[in-house]
N, CA, C and O atoms as CSV, one atom per row, in Angstrom:
chain,resi,resn,atom,element,x,y,z
A,1,UNK,N,N,79.183,78.837,84.603
A,1,UNK,CA,C,79.203,77.857,85.562
A,1,UNK,C,C,80.426,76.310,85.570
A,1,UNK,O,O,80.299,75.470,84.679
A,2,UNK,N,N,81.143,76.201,86.285
A,2,UNK,CA,C,81.891,75.008,85.949
A,2,UNK,C,C,81.489,73.708,86.572
A,2,UNK,O,O,81.651,73.567,87.784
A,3,UNK,N,N,80.953,72.696,85.807
A,3,UNK,CA,C,80.455,71.309,86.027
A,3,UNK,C,C,81.036,70.231,85.927
A,3,UNK,O,O,80.506,69.148,86.172
A,4,UNK,N,N,82.438,70.425,85.478
A,4,UNK,CA,C,83.208,69.198,85.220
A,4,UNK,C,C,83.887,68.504,86.776
A,4,UNK,O,O,84.946,68.980,87.185
A,5,UNK,N,N,83.169,67.326,87.608
A,5,UNK,CA,C,83.653,67.070,88.919
A,5,UNK,C,C,84.879,66.503,88.894
A,5,UNK,O,O,85.225,66.153,90.022
A,6,UNK,N,N,85.542,66.313,88.187
A,6,UNK,CA,C,87.038,66.185,88.309
A,6,UNK,C,C,87.807,67.289,88.447
A,6,UNK,O,O,88.724,67.154,89.257
A,7,UNK,N,N,87.713,68.437,87.860
A,7,UNK,CA,C,87.996,69.706,88.563
A,7,UNK,C,C,87.587,70.111,89.576
A,7,UNK,O,O,88.260,70.646,90.457
A,8,UNK,N,N,86.786,69.973,89.581
A,8,UNK,CA,C,86.363,70.938,91.299
A,8,UNK,C,C,87.116,69.769,92.429
A,8,UNK,O,O,87.816,70.083,93.392
A,9,UNK,N,N,86.787,68.512,92.048
A,9,UNK,CA,C,87.898,68.137,93.166
A,9,UNK,C,C,88.983,68.184,93.203
A,9,UNK,O,O,89.422,68.220,94.353
A,10,UNK,N,N,89.957,68.210,92.157
A,10,UNK,CA,C,91.268,69.086,91.910
A,10,UNK,C,C,91.306,69.989,92.864
A,10,UNK,O,O,92.064,69.854,93.824
A,11,UNK,N,N,90.352,71.213,92.701
A,11,UNK,CA,C,90.488,72.405,92.764
A,11,UNK,C,C,89.850,72.095,94.670
A,11,UNK,O,O,90.229,72.911,95.511
A,12,UNK,N,N,89.370,71.478,94.905
A,12,UNK,CA,C,89.127,71.099,96.228
A,12,UNK,C,C,90.121,70.680,96.996
A,12,UNK,O,O,90.120,71.118,98.147
A,13,UNK,N,N,91.269,69.699,96.574
A,13,UNK,CA,C,92.285,69.361,96.929
A,13,UNK,C,C,93.163,70.138,97.380
A,13,UNK,O,O,93.602,70.169,98.530
A,14,UNK,N,N,93.563,71.051,96.137
A,14,UNK,CA,C,94.421,71.822,96.395
A,14,UNK,C,C,93.924,73.037,97.672
A,14,UNK,O,O,94.726,73.564,98.443
A,15,UNK,N,N,92.554,73.277,97.654
A,15,UNK,CA,C,92.320,74.623,98.985
A,15,UNK,C,C,92.444,73.717,100.552
A,15,UNK,O,O,92.692,74.228,101.644
A,16,UNK,N,N,92.161,72.062,100.235
A,16,UNK,CA,C,92.289,71.623,101.423
A,16,UNK,C,C,94.198,71.796,101.865
A,16,UNK,O,O,94.715,72.434,102.782
A,17,UNK,N,N,94.703,71.121,101.010
A,17,UNK,CA,C,96.613,71.292,100.866
A,17,UNK,C,C,96.880,72.674,101.540
A,17,UNK,O,O,97.489,72.696,102.609
A,18,UNK,N,N,96.478,73.743,100.998
A,18,UNK,CA,C,96.794,75.127,101.318
A,18,UNK,C,C,96.830,75.165,102.625
A,18,UNK,O,O,97.760,75.433,103.385
A,19,UNK,N,N,95.236,74.741,102.918
A,19,UNK,CA,C,94.604,75.282,104.426
A,19,UNK,C,C,95.574,74.744,105.214
A,19,UNK,O,O,96.203,75.395,106.048
A,20,UNK,N,N,95.817,72.895,104.857
A,20,UNK,CA,C,96.175,72.086,105.782
A,20,UNK,C,C,97.926,72.940,106.499
A,20,UNK,O,O,98.416,73.270,107.579
A,21,UNK,N,N,98.358,72.941,104.661
A,21,UNK,CA,C,100.053,73.613,105.033
A,21,UNK,C,C,99.981,74.745,105.992
A,21,UNK,O,O,101.003,75.074,106.594
A,22,UNK,N,N,99.000,75.289,106.158
A,22,UNK,CA,C,99.361,76.982,106.807
A,22,UNK,C,C,98.596,76.348,108.352
A,22,UNK,O,O,98.796,77.164,109.252
A,23,UNK,N,N,98.021,75.468,108.700
A,23,UNK,CA,C,97.323,75.326,109.930
A,23,UNK,C,C,99.140,74.539,110.277
A,23,UNK,O,O,99.613,75.073,111.281
A,24,UNK,N,N,99.671,73.952,109.936
A,24,UNK,CA,C,101.024,73.165,110.162
A,24,UNK,C,C,102.116,74.239,110.440
A,24,UNK,O,O,102.906,74.198,111.384
A,25,UNK,N,N,102.040,75.337,109.357
A,25,UNK,CA,C,102.991,76.389,109.869
A,25,UNK,C,C,102.847,76.900,111.135
A,25,UNK,O,O,103.722,76.929,112.000
A,26,UNK,N,N,101.285,77.455,111.254
A,26,UNK,CA,C,100.892,78.073,112.612
A,26,UNK,C,C,101.200,77.248,114.077
A,26,UNK,O,O,101.717,77.722,115.089
A,27,UNK,N,N,100.669,75.743,113.832
A,27,UNK,CA,C,101.535,74.956,114.775
A,27,UNK,C,C,103.139,75.106,115.386
A,27,UNK,O,O,103.639,75.387,116.476
A,28,UNK,N,N,103.646,74.739,113.989
A,28,UNK,CA,C,104.974,75.105,114.474
A,28,UNK,C,C,105.355,76.425,115.000
A,28,UNK,O,O,106.163,76.569,115.918
A,29,UNK,N,N,104.904,77.143,114.547
A,29,UNK,CA,C,105.377,78.939,114.919
A,29,UNK,C,C,104.885,79.025,117.054
A,29,UNK,O,O,105.357,79.462,118.104
A,30,UNK,N,N,103.803,78.353,116.596
A,30,UNK,CA,C,103.188,78.473,118.224
A,30,UNK,C,C,103.420,77.520,119.355
A,30,UNK,O,O,102.992,77.577,120.508
A,31,UNK,N,N,104.465,76.311,118.574
A,31,UNK,CA,C,104.423,75.325,119.647
A,31,UNK,C,C,105.712,76.017,120.724
A,31,UNK,O,O,106.739,76.642,120.458
A,32,UNK,N,N,105.115,75.581,121.987
A,32,UNK,CA,C,105.729,75.828,123.084
A,32,UNK,C,C,105.492,77.316,123.836
A,32,UNK,O,O,105.964,77.765,124.880
A,33,UNK,N,N,104.903,77.673,123.218
A,33,UNK,CA,C,103.938,79.212,123.410
A,33,UNK,C,C,102.838,79.043,124.747
A,33,UNK,O,O,102.000,78.142,124.685
A,34,UNK,N,N,102.892,80.028,126.048
A,34,UNK,CA,C,102.138,79.354,127.010
A,34,UNK,C,C,101.323,80.616,127.012
A,34,UNK,O,O,101.798,81.344,126.141
A,35,UNK,N,N,100.141,81.291,127.702
A,35,UNK,CA,C,99.170,81.850,127.369
A,35,UNK,C,C,98.460,81.761,129.260
A,35,UNK,O,O,98.105,80.781,129.915
A,36,UNK,N,N,98.491,82.941,129.544
A,36,UNK,CA,C,98.245,83.409,131.248
A,36,UNK,C,C,97.093,84.039,130.835
A,36,UNK,O,O,96.846,84.521,129.730
A,37,UNK,N,N,96.187,83.976,132.149
A,37,UNK,CA,C,95.042,85.101,132.161
A,37,UNK,C,C,94.725,85.053,133.759
A,37,UNK,O,O,94.593,83.974,134.336
A,38,UNK,N,N,94.644,85.947,134.236
A,38,UNK,CA,C,94.254,86.043,135.748
A,38,UNK,C,C,93.235,86.651,136.714
A,38,UNK,O,O,92.852,87.662,136.124
A,39,UNK,N,N,92.662,86.583,137.755
A,39,UNK,CA,C,91.304,87.138,137.973
A,39,UNK,C,C,92.420,87.619,139.106
A,39,UNK,O,O,93.649,87.553,139.138
A,40,UNK,N,N,91.070,88.311,140.337
A,40,UNK,CA,C,91.451,88.818,141.499
A,40,UNK,C,C,92.751,89.624,141.888
A,40,UNK,O,O,93.353,89.934,142.917
A,41,UNK,N,N,92.840,89.759,140.847
A,41,UNK,CA,C,94.668,90.975,140.987
A,41,UNK,C,C,95.661,90.097,140.807
A,41,UNK,O,O,96.683,90.496,141.365
A,42,UNK,N,N,95.831,88.780,140.111
A,42,UNK,CA,C,96.524,87.953,139.793
A,42,UNK,C,C,96.356,86.882,140.706
A,42,UNK,O,O,97.068,85.886,140.573
A,43,UNK,N,N,95.152,86.972,142.009
A,43,UNK,CA,C,95.538,85.740,143.124
A,43,UNK,C,C,95.052,84.265,142.350
A,43,UNK,O,O,95.307,83.118,142.717
A,44,UNK,N,N,94.232,84.735,141.105
A,44,UNK,CA,C,93.630,83.257,140.432
A,44,UNK,C,C,94.466,83.281,139.209
A,44,UNK,O,O,94.322,84.355,138.624
A,45,UNK,N,N,95.242,82.521,138.650
A,45,UNK,CA,C,95.652,82.453,137.206
A,45,UNK,C,C,95.912,81.159,136.469
A,45,UNK,O,O,96.579,80.313,137.065
A,46,UNK,N,N,95.551,80.940,135.461
A,46,UNK,CA,C,95.710,79.952,134.636
A,46,UNK,C,C,96.655,79.920,133.458
A,46,UNK,O,O,96.502,80.827,132.639
A,47,UNK,N,N,97.751,78.894,133.197
A,47,UNK,CA,C,98.579,78.954,131.935
A,47,UNK,C,C,97.692,77.797,130.935
A,47,UNK,O,O,97.376,76.652,131.258
A,48,UNK,N,N,97.466,78.371,129.879
A,48,UNK,CA,C,97.454,77.493,128.243
A,48,UNK,C,C,98.553,76.886,128.082
A,48,UNK,O,O,99.453,77.284,128.821
A,49,UNK,N,N,98.909,75.724,127.092
A,49,UNK,CA,C,99.653,75.721,126.004
A,49,UNK,C,C,99.491,76.023,124.813
A,49,UNK,O,O,98.273,75.876,124.707
A,50,UNK,N,N,99.890,76.377,123.731
A,50,UNK,CA,C,99.289,76.780,122.069
A,50,UNK,C,C,98.436,75.829,121.718
A,50,UNK,O,O,98.049,76.183,120.604
A,51,UNK,N,N,97.790,74.611,122.056
A,51,UNK,CA,C,96.517,73.989,121.913
A,51,UNK,C,C,95.788,74.161,123.015
A,51,UNK,O,O,95.077,73.253,123.445
A,52,UNK,N,N,95.893,75.548,123.700
A,52,UNK,CA,C,94.966,76.018,124.499
A,52,UNK,C,C,94.615,74.399,125.563
A,52,UNK,O,O,93.507,74.033,125.952
A,53,UNK,N,N,95.634,73.869,125.746
A,53,UNK,CA,C,95.360,72.871,126.919
A,53,UNK,C,C,95.770,73.276,128.457
A,53,UNK,O,O,96.994,73.413,128.468
A,54,UNK,N,N,95.480,73.405,129.140
A,54,UNK,CA,C,95.550,74.099,130.598
A,54,UNK,C,C,96.728,72.921,130.833
A,54,UNK,O,O,96.692,71.777,130.379
A,55,UNK,N,N,97.644,73.438,131.557
A,55,UNK,CA,C,98.907,72.904,131.400
A,55,UNK,C,C,99.222,73.769,133.244
A,55,UNK,O,O,100.201,73.180,133.703
A,56,UNK,N,N,98.848,74.591,134.029
A,56,UNK,CA,C,98.565,75.362,135.532
A,56,UNK,C,C,97.825,76.131,135.745
A,56,UNK,O,O,97.244,76.833,134.918
A,57,UNK,N,N,97.707,76.138,136.920
A,57,UNK,CA,C,96.719,76.740,137.791
A,57,UNK,C,C,97.522,77.314,138.719
A,57,UNK,O,O,98.523,76.702,139.092
A,58,UNK,N,N,97.259,78.376,139.156
A,58,UNK,CA,C,97.633,79.203,140.593
A,58,UNK,C,C,96.661,79.388,141.007
A,58,UNK,O,O,95.892,79.928,140.212
A,59,UNK,N,N,96.075,79.078,142.461
A,59,UNK,CA,C,95.471,79.961,143.228
A,59,UNK,C,C,95.855,80.206,144.287
A,59,UNK,O,O,95.732,79.261,145.067
A,60,UNK,N,N,96.484,81.497,144.879
A,60,UNK,CA,C,96.656,82.351,146.101
A,60,UNK,C,C,95.463,81.886,147.046
A,60,UNK,O,O,94.241,81.753,146.981
A,61,UNK,N,N,96.664,81.686,148.108
A,61,UNK,CA,C,95.744,81.412,149.780
A,61,UNK,C,C,94.546,82.566,150.465
A,61,UNK,O,O,93.528,82.424,151.142
A,62,UNK,N,N,95.465,84.041,149.740
A,62,UNK,CA,C,94.119,84.811,149.870
A,62,UNK,C,C,92.867,84.967,148.981
A,62,UNK,O,O,91.821,85.501,149.352
A,63,UNK,N,N,93.102,84.425,147.741
A,63,UNK,CA,C,91.711,84.196,147.332
A,63,UNK,C,C,90.740,83.403,147.580
A,63,UNK,O,O,89.544,83.536,147.322
A,64,UNK,N,N,91.539,82.197,148.317
A,64,UNK,CA,C,90.440,81.240,148.789
A,64,UNK,C,C,89.614,81.898,149.752
A,64,UNK,O,O,88.392,81.756,149.797
A,65,UNK,N,N,90.297,82.633,150.538
A,65,UNK,CA,C,90.312,83.272,152.119
A,65,UNK,C,C,88.984,83.881,151.883
A,65,UNK,O,O,87.931,83.736,152.504
A,66,UNK,N,N,89.299,84.667,150.741
A,66,UNK,CA,C,88.349,85.860,150.214
A,66,UNK,C,C,87.350,85.716,149.694
A,66,UNK,O,O,86.549,86.619,149.451
A,67,UNK,N,N,87.190,84.277,149.370
A,67,UNK,CA,C,86.240,84.375,148.019
A,67,UNK,C,C,85.069,83.765,149.001
A,67,UNK,O,O,85.430,83.277,150.073
A,68,UNK,N,N,83.292,83.788,148.560
A,68,UNK,CA,C,82.418,83.495,149.325
A,68,UNK,C,C,81.956,82.272,148.206
A,68,UNK,O,O,82.564,82.123,147.146
A,69,UNK,N,N,80.886,81.493,148.575
A,69,UNK,CA,C,79.920,80.568,148.038
A,69,UNK,C,C,81.318,79.842,146.849
A,69,UNK,O,O,82.450,79.409,147.065
A,70,UNK,N,N,80.341,80.051,145.389
A,70,UNK,CA,C,80.783,79.390,144.707
A,70,UNK,C,C,81.842,80.512,143.554
A,70,UNK,O,O,82.142,80.242,142.391
A,71,UNK,N,N,82.180,81.603,144.230
A,71,UNK,CA,C,82.809,82.399,143.531
A,71,UNK,C,C,84.177,82.295,142.947
A,71,UNK,O,O,84.438,82.759,141.837
A,72,UNK,N,N,85.061,81.677,143.710
A,72,UNK,CA,C,86.193,80.922,143.687
A,72,UNK,C,C,86.239,79.657,142.090
A,72,UNK,O,O,87.051,79.403,141.200
A,73,UNK,N,N,85.461,79.392,142.314
A,73,UNK,CA,C,85.287,78.220,141.079
A,73,UNK,C,C,84.696,79.570,139.867
A,73,UNK,O,O,85.750,79.922,139.338
A,74,UNK,N,N,83.883,80.172,139.425
A,74,UNK,CA,C,83.791,81.123,138.851
A,74,UNK,C,C,84.579,81.737,138.308
A,74,UNK,O,O,84.516,82.093,137.132
A,75,UNK,N,N,85.764,82.043,139.357
A,75,UNK,CA,C,87.172,82.909,138.461
A,75,UNK,C,C,88.224,81.829,138.128
A,75,UNK,O,O,89.196,82.097,137.421
A,76,UNK,N,N,87.974,80.389,138.741
A,76,UNK,CA,C,88.466,79.581,137.477
A,76,UNK,C,C,88.338,79.283,136.223
A,76,UNK,O,O,89.144,78.954,135.353
A,77,UNK,N,N,86.742,79.510,136.254
A,77,UNK,CA,C,86.170,78.837,134.991
A,77,UNK,C,C,86.676,80.282,133.858
A,77,UNK,O,O,86.697,80.276,132.627
A,78,UNK,N,N,87.019,81.353,134.752
A,78,UNK,CA,C,86.742,82.528,133.900
A,78,UNK,C,C,88.179,82.625,133.159
A,78,UNK,O,O,88.434,82.764,131.963
A,79,UNK,N,N,89.084,82.496,134.356
A,79,UNK,CA,C,90.734,82.537,133.994
A,79,UNK,C,C,91.017,81.527,132.789
A,79,UNK,O,O,91.454,81.869,131.690
A,80,UNK,N,N,90.616,79.916,133.271
A,80,UNK,CA,C,90.937,79.094,132.002
A,80,UNK,C,C,90.161,79.278,130.729
A,80,UNK,O,O,90.649,78.796,129.707
A,81,UNK,N,N,88.929,79.960,130.655
A,81,UNK,CA,C,88.463,80.533,129.253
A,81,UNK,C,C,89.468,81.537,129.102
A,81,UNK,O,O,90.261,81.121,128.258
A,82,UNK,N,N,89.707,82.325,129.395
A,82,UNK,CA,C,90.774,84.174,129.031
A,82,UNK,C,C,91.695,83.093,128.379
A,82,UNK,O,O,91.628,83.057,127.151
A,83,UNK,N,N,92.492,82.257,128.943
A,83,UNK,CA,C,93.754,81.635,128.314
A,83,UNK,C,C,93.269,80.909,127.370
A,83,UNK,O,O,93.789,81.059,126.264
A,84,UNK,N,N,92.625,80.341,127.446
A,84,UNK,CA,C,92.177,79.339,125.828
A,84,UNK,C,C,92.252,80.457,125.116
A,84,UNK,O,O,93.351,80.868,124.744
A,85,UNK,N,N,91.171,81.073,124.840
A,85,UNK,CA,C,90.665,82.190,123.924
A,85,UNK,C,C,91.759,82.800,123.654
A,85,UNK,O,O,92.015,82.935,122.457
A,86,UNK,N,N,92.559,83.254,124.489
A,86,UNK,CA,C,93.560,84.161,123.445
A,86,UNK,C,C,94.638,83.123,122.901
A,86,UNK,O,O,95.354,83.509,121.977
A,87,UNK,N,N,94.844,81.581,123.503
A,87,UNK,CA,C,95.941,80.832,122.339
A,87,UNK,C,C,94.894,80.736,121.128
A,87,UNK,O,O,95.180,81.248,120.046
A,88,UNK,N,N,93.827,80.155,121.304
A,88,UNK,CA,C,93.267,80.043,119.971
A,88,UNK,C,C,93.002,81.204,119.363
A,88,UNK,O,O,92.752,80.891,118.199
A,89,UNK,N,N,92.889,82.651,119.507
A,89,UNK,CA,C,92.726,83.684,118.968
A,89,UNK,C,C,94.396,83.760,117.885
A,89,UNK,O,O,94.397,83.788,116.654
A,90,UNK,N,N,95.226,83.773,118.472
A,90,UNK,CA,C,96.673,83.748,117.993
A,90,UNK,C,C,96.522,82.513,116.875
A,90,UNK,O,O,96.828,82.731,115.703
A,91,UNK,N,N,96.008,81.136,117.327
A,91,UNK,CA,C,96.430,80.220,116.298
A,91,UNK,C,C,95.526,80.531,115.297
A,91,UNK,O,O,96.236,80.497,114.293
A,92,UNK,N,N,94.105,80.889,114.845
A,92,UNK,CA,C,93.303,81.596,114.370
A,92,UNK,C,C,94.206,82.693,113.200
A,92,UNK,O,O,94.230,82.601,111.973
A,93,UNK,N,N,94.885,83.694,114.075
A,93,UNK,CA,C,95.135,84.542,113.165
A,93,UNK,C,C,96.253,84.112,112.449
A,93,UNK,O,O,96.306,84.650,111.343
A,94,UNK,N,N,97.472,83.073,112.758
A,94,UNK,CA,C,98.121,83.084,111.595
A,94,UNK,C,C,97.512,81.703,110.896
A,94,UNK,O,O,97.676,81.433,109.706
A,95,UNK,N,N,96.983,81.106,111.578
A,95,UNK,CA,C,96.688,79.980,110.270
A,95,UNK,C,C,96.017,80.730,109.109
A,95,UNK,O,O,95.809,80.277,107.983
A,96,UNK,N,N,95.691,82.040,109.605
A,96,UNK,CA,C,94.678,83.063,108.200
A,96,UNK,C,C,95.588,83.324,107.435
A,96,UNK,O,O,95.825,82.895,106.306
A,97,UNK,N,N,96.273,84.270,108.263
A,97,UNK,CA,C,97.712,84.836,107.132
A,97,UNK,C,C,98.798,83.765,106.385
A,97,UNK,O,O,99.675,84.036,105.565
A,98,UNK,N,N,98.371,82.257,107.049
A,98,UNK,CA,C,99.366,81.727,106.054
A,98,UNK,C,C,98.495,80.906,104.903
A,98,UNK,O,O,99.020,80.073,104.166
A,99,UNK,N,N,97.363,81.191,104.863
A,99,UNK,CA,C,96.064,80.507,103.959
A,99,UNK,C,C,96.038,81.982,102.821
A,99,UNK,O,O,95.714,81.819,101.644
A,100,UNK,N,N,96.309,82.973,103.207
A,100,UNK,CA,C,96.405,84.247,102.164
A,100,UNK,C,C,97.513,83.911,101.058
A,100,UNK,O,O,97.761,84.722,100.166
């Protein structure tokens, strides 16, 4: 078992540097990409950027007319969550690929 603290610190620093470089590469590759999710047959749509930040939302008038109670709000939350998860999954995939 390794007990040299200096060596452990160096190994940890190398790991952090390698992981950080992978994250920077993933960020660069994804920059400018948009991810979209929809509900109600496309009547409610959300768009997020590569960092999973909401950049657009579209609610068709028909969605407003057809929704009852809190349905519309639930659809909005659903599509924003789906779009964000898609962006995050792509980022994780690229970051992991770069770490190996």
